[in-house]
C-alpha positions, 0 to 999 in steps of 0.5 A: 343576651345582647346589651340592654339600652335603657331609656325614658318614654313618655306615653298617653294613658289610654295608650298604655292602658291597651299596651298593659291588656295586650301585653298581659294577654300575651304574657309578656310585661310592658317593656316586653311587649313594646320591644316585641312590637319594635321588632316587628315594625323592624322586620316588616321594614328592613326586610328578609335579612334582619328577620333572620337576625332578630329570631335570635333574640328572645323576647323575655314572656312571661316576667312581672315586676 
């Protein structure tokens, strides 16, 4: 697995609740959901070359704390 970078993110409580519900629907942790959404945004912005590179990296699903 690729090295992972940790960072602090301050987020509005209402947005957190939305992300939490969405993550539960997709059987992901909130962290996994945010990472998934960021990867989608990067793929959309960078195009197909980045999309091929990121497809090989799996986002954990179903992990709960």
